[in-house]
N, C-alpha and C positions, 0 to 999 in steps of 0.2 A: 579361850584356847581349848585343847582337847580335854577329855574328862579328867577330873582331878585325881582319880585313883591311878592314872597312868603316870609312871615316872619319866617325865620329859625334861631334859636339861634346857635351860634358857637359850643357849646359843645354837640349838639344833634346827632352827628354821629362820628364814628371812622373808620379808615381804617387799615386793617391788610394785610400784604403781606405773602403769603405762596407759596410753590413750586407747580408747575403745575404737573398734573398727565399725564399718557399716553405716547405716543411716542414722540420722539424729540431728542434723543441722549444725549450727555454729557451736553448740555446747560440746559436741563430740571432738571438734577440732582444737578446743582450748583446754579441756579438763581431763586429767589422767585419772580415770575412775576404775579401770580394770586392775584387779589385784592378781599378781603372780606370787603364790606362796610356795616357796621351795623348802622342802623338809629333808634334812640330812639324817638318815637312819643310823649311820655310823656314830654320829655324835649325840644321839638321843638318849642313850642309856637303856634302850629296849633290849630284852634278852635276844640272843642270836636266833632262836627259833621264831620269835615274833617278827624279827627283821626279815627272815626268809619268807614268812607268810605274807608280810606287807609287800614284799617285792612281787610275789605271785598275784596278790590282789590288785596291785596298782595298775598292772597292764600297760596301757599306752601312756599313763601318767609318769612312768618310770623313765628317767633320762639315761643316757649312755654312762654317766658317772655313777649311777646307782641312787640318784636323788629322786624324790617324788615331787612333781611339779603340778600344782593345782591352780587353775586359772578360773577366776570368777568375774563375770562381767554382766550378770543379769540385772543388776540394779543401777540406779543413776548416781549413787553416792559411793565414795570410797569406803565409808564406814560400813554400809550394808554389804558391800562386796567383800570386805575384810571378814565380817562375821560369817558370811556364807562360806568363804574359803576355809576358815577355821573350823566351822561346823563339819564340812566335808572331810577335813583332815582328821578331826576327832572321831567321826564315824568309821573311817578307814582304819585308824589305830585301834579302835575298840574291837573291830572285826579281826584284826591281826593278832591282838592280845589273847583272843579266845582260842584255845587249842581245839583242833578238830575232834569230833567224837570218835571213840575207838569202835571200829566195825567188828562186831562179833559174827564170825562166819556161821551160817546155818545150812542145814541140809533140807532137801524137799521131804515132806512127810510121806509115809507109806501110801496113804490115801491119794495124795496128789500124783504120785507115780502111777498108781493104778488107773486113775482117771485119764491121765495123759496117754497111757498105753491103749486104753479102751477107745479113746477118740481116734487114735492112729489106726486101730483095727477097723473102726467104722468107715473111716475115710478110704482105707485100702479096699474094703469091700465094695464101696461105691465105684471106685475106679476099676475094680475087677469086673463089675457088671457091665461097664461101658466097653470092654474089650470085645473084639470080634471073636467068634467061636474058633477060628483057625489058629489063634495064638496059644 
């Protein structure tokens, strides 16, 4: 499951196995190998701020009810798909648990302002030279 340092309550997710779509012959039609892992942020014990970051990071994986739905079907076995889905959830939770870095506002240096103004003057002079004498 997700990284051990993250406090996740046991009933905060459920796994459901469904049949895979697409090509694959007879095996696809008989065996339910695709994993749908549904994570419930409200029941997880995550701090509110981390839940909000999780919702923002989840994107299209977020359902209308506010749950995170991860579908894994890249492998042929249930167990491999289960591990893949859990790994993706763990990665998503780890990113959500990390607070964003505080942005320290900076101002342009005096030298950069001077260089910018100088380049504007040069460009203006080039355009001035292109004008007809009548203007």
